C-alpha positions, -999 to +999 in steps of 0.1 A: +001-002+001+030+024+003+027+041-027+055+051-053+046+092-049+045+106-016+013+125-011+022+142+019+054+159+002+054+180-027+056+177-063+094+189-066+101+167-039+089+134-057+102+148-089+138+150-071+134+119-048+108+096-064+098+073-074+097+053-037+102+017-045+116-009-019+102-040-034+121-066-061+112-061-097+094-093-104+108-119-129+089-118-162+087-145-185+079-132-220+053-157-236+067-146-271+099-160-269+112-197-271+095-226-292+065-215-315+070-177-311+089-162-337+073-124-329+055-103-306+019-109-306+008-072-296+013-044-325+004-009-319+009+009-353+046-001-363+057-011-328+058-046-319+050-048-277+049-072-251+014-065-238-012-035-244-010-018-210+007+010-195+006+039-172-013+072-185-001+110-183+003+120-145+024+094-123+057+095-143+072+124-134+108+123-155+130+094-167+133+080-130+098+072-129+098+060-162+126+037-159+112+020-130+076+012-144+092+000-174+114-024-153+079-032-134+061-046-169+044-015-177+048-018-215+034+014-227+043+043-204+035+079-210+061+108-199+042+134-178+027+161-198+052+188-208+045+224-221+065+250-240+072+271-213+082+262-174+050+260-153+048+257-116+030+230-097+000+239-076+007+241-041+012+207-019-009+190-010-016+177-048-035+145-038-059+131-012-082+103-005-118+103-010-137+085+013-164+063-007-163+028-023-190+029-047-188+043-080-198+077-092-226+083-113-229+104-141-260+126-120-231+130-093-205+148-115-192+181-105-210+175-069-195+180-035-174+156-020-151+151+011-112+144+012-088+138+036-054+118+045-073+085+059-054+058+035-083+030+026-074-005+033-066-022+000-055-006-032-086-016-050-108+008-029-084+040-036-102+071-051-082+102-046-085+136-060-054+151-077-050+188-084-012+197-102-023+220-125-001+202-155+032+217-144+065+215-167+098+218-163+117+241-189+118+227-225+156+227-223+155+203-193+125+176-203+136+175-239+172+160-226+151+140-202+128+122-229+162+113-247+170+098-215+137+081-208+136+066-242+170+048-234+149+031-209+128+012-229+131-024-230+126-047-259+089-046-269+082-013-250+075+021-263+070+054-247+041+078-253+049+116-247+020+139-233+019+178-242-003+206-236-009+240-250-004+269-228-022+301-231-005+335-225+025+318-237+035+343-263+016+331-290-018+313-298-032+280-287-030+263-318+004+274-326+015+267-292+003+233-292+022+228-327+053+241-310+055+218-282+048+188-303+075+196-328+100+200-295+085+166-286+091+151-318+129+166-317+137+151-284+127+119-299+091+110-290+082+079-308+044+088-300+029+122-292-005+125-272-021+159-270-040+166-237-072+185-245-088+176-212-079+187-175-099+198-150-073+212-126-062+243-149-087+275-153-068+288-181-092+268-214-069+246-221-081+219-199-116+219-218-108+219-255-119+184-257-153+195-256-152+213-285-151+196-320-143+227-341-115+235-317-101+202-309-099+192-348-085+225-358-056+217-331-056+179-342-052+188-378-022+215-371-001+190-350-007+161-375+006+182-404+038+195-380+046+158-367+041+136-398+043+100-391+048+100-358+019+085-342-004+111-329-032+107-301-057+129-281-066+128-244-106+135-239-125+135-208-158+123-199-192+132-218-226+127-205-242+127-239-223+103-261-237+119-291-213+149-281-184+123-280-195+111-316-193+147-328-158+150-309-145+119-325-158+125-362-141+158-363-110+144-347-107+110-364-091+126-400-061+138-383-057+113-353-039+082-350-058+071-313-080+086-287-075+080-250-102+089-223-109+095-197-092+121-175-100+128-141-136+141-132-140+173-118-159+177-083-158+202-053-136+188-028-140+197+009-123+187+041-142+174+071-146+210+083-166+217+049-139+241+039-120+239+004-094+208+011-069+220-015-053+255-008-050+284-034-073+298-056-099+282-084-088+248-066-123+236-053-129+218-084-106+191-085-102+161-105-115+127-090-095+095-098-091+062-091-120+033-082-150+056-084-146+067-114-141+029-130-177+026-143-179+060-162-144+055-177-156+017-187-188+032-203-168+059-222-143+031-237-173+012-248-194+041-262-166+053-284-157+017-294-192+017-310-186+050-325-156+033-342-173+004-355-203+025-367-182+049-387-151+028-398-127+046-381-092+033-379-079+052-346-065+030-317-086+036-281-067+039-252-089+031-221-081+054-190-098+057-158-104+038-128-085+006-139-079-006-104-069-047-108-060-071-136-093-079-142-101-044-149-072-042-174-090-074-189-128-057-189-114-025-203-096-044-237-128-066-241-149-036-240-131-023-270-097-007-260-067-015-279-046-004-252-051+002-214-037+020-188-037+025-151-028+056-130-038+054-092-038+020-086-003+018-107+008+043-078-003+023-049+005-010-064+032-011-087+033-048-090-001-043-109+016-050-144+032-081-130-003-092-118-019-087-152+011-107-171+004-135-148-033-138-148-037-126-186-006-127-204-015-156-228-049-139-238-036-103-243+000-102-247 
């Protein structure tokens, strides 16, 4: 239950000192080697991979984190979202526990919840809220670190780089997304994911996913700039599946993959009824972990139907509420081509090993 990210300490402390892991790296048996196996079974675009599972943008702060999680068997790690300019993290605390074991319903989205530091009894039950504000080191720093992180990818692994446009960076938002995408490509990104959805920023870039026209405009510009580098976008939840279809149709000509969902915005109070996370604009904070499992699963199933009905060829990355090996399997069976866990992977870094042990022959 000891997380690799110490939620009692600052983002900068975790960036410099993390990840926290004192266990033994599990031995991994590759099912695609030996008699009868001449090649990897799972293919993602032109990459032949050991498995379809990974860690989404968020927990893997730098190359040290990428290295550990790759060694732990998460074959598609995502380098935490970077910007074209330096951006500080929101004040600590950035993560607190939410005390509920049941599933969030669509009707509850945006409602009030209570958070504290009372750790749940097991990793399956963990729901947290996180509020970082999409911090970023300077391009000079993260570009050099991406090159280093890529060097830690083992056979059958590939790293995705997540990017964000930054309003007020000296240019318009479309141009800034293009600029940071080009920086990521120059740094050696094998796959680029544009983050269009984050409830923890108040400057507009976190709601782009809900705008079919603007999101497609940015996607078209990025794809033109990065050429044959596979390009994904990350979306948030839609209460109305018709809106998801509208966004998917608008972006489909320009993207190679769609990931979803990001965290779900809730109003987070402490037990005294005060705003739980300090700072202006931080009452609303993203909910992640167990409580969003059902909503995230439904998103994947809805997107898979849209893909089938329209004969789209983008890959689907299922994210949100994946807490166990069985949850990975459920998301993949629900239509995801690849699936990723953030919260559970932080509190149970052996999750990938559990998946490979239980489902390796089926999905790997």
